N, C-alpha and C positions, 0 to 999 in steps of 0.2 A: 467600372463594370460590375463590381460586386453589389453596388447599390441598386443597379438595374435588375439583377437577379433577385435580390431581396424584395424589390417592389413587385416583381412578377409573382413571387411566392406568396406575398401578402395579398395580392389581388386574387389569386386562385383560392387561398384559404378563406378570404372574405366572401367570395362568391359561393363557396360551399356552405358557409354559415348562413348566408342570406337565403339560399335556396332551400335550406332545411329549417328555416326559422319557424318555430311552432306558432308564433303570433300570426304570421302571414297565412300559414296553413289553416289555422283555426278560423280565421276570418273569411277565407275563401270557401271553406267546406261547411260552414255553419248556416243553416237556414235562418231567415229573419225571426221566426217565432222562437228560436232557441238562442238568440243572441244574448251574451252575458258580458260583464266587465271582467277584464284580465283573462281572456280566453287562451292566450298563449301559455301562461303559467299553468292553467288548468290542464291544457293539452300535454305539457311536459310531464306533469305529475301523473296523469292518467297513463301515458305511454310508458313511463318508468315503472309504474305499478304493474302494468301488463307484462313487462319484461321479467320482473323479479317474482311475480306470483305464479309463474309457470303457464300463463295463458298464451304465451308466444311459443311457436314451434320452431323458431330459428335456432341455428347452431350456437353453441356457447360463445364462440369467437365473434359472431355477428351481434349477439346480445351485448357483449362487452363494448363493441364499437358504437352501437346505437346508444347504449347507456352513457358512454363518455360524451357523445355529441349532445345528448339531452341535458346533461349536467353543465356542459359548457354553454349551451344555448339558454339556460335558465336565467342568468342575469341580463342577457340581451333582451329576452322576452319581457322581463320585468320592466326594464327601461322603456321599451317600445310600447308595452301595454299602458304604462303610466302616461306617456306622452299622448297617446290616442284615447285615453279614458273619457275625455269630454265628448268625442265622437261616438264612443260606445254608448254613453249615457243618452245622447241624442237619439241614436237608433233604437234604444230600448223604450224611451218615454215619449218620443215624438209620435203624433198620430200618423197612421199609415193611410195612404190614399187607397181607398177601396171603391169598388163599383157602387156599393150600397151608399156610402157617404156622398159620392158624387151625384148619385141619383137624388138623394135627399136635398142637396143644394139646388138642383134644378127645379124641384117642386115649389120652393119658396119664392115669393114675388121679389 
């Protein structure tokens, strides 16, 4: 029975980490033109800087919790960003389908 409780606790903690994962947040909130490699790590560092530089108006206890989550998330973001780096590079350097390019292909015989 104790192992079942431990599994539930682990599942809940893992779901909190995944839902707050900076890598996923950065990829869903970043427009195509601003896509970069390792966006999760950049997001963690940026958010941590905002907390400690005084740009955040949150209470001190909330800043402590958020900073702790960001520090815990940093190695997970590093691993995730490394695994998906080939996809990031593809998105950065692959030609985008635009209406102008499609129109240019139609004009050629």
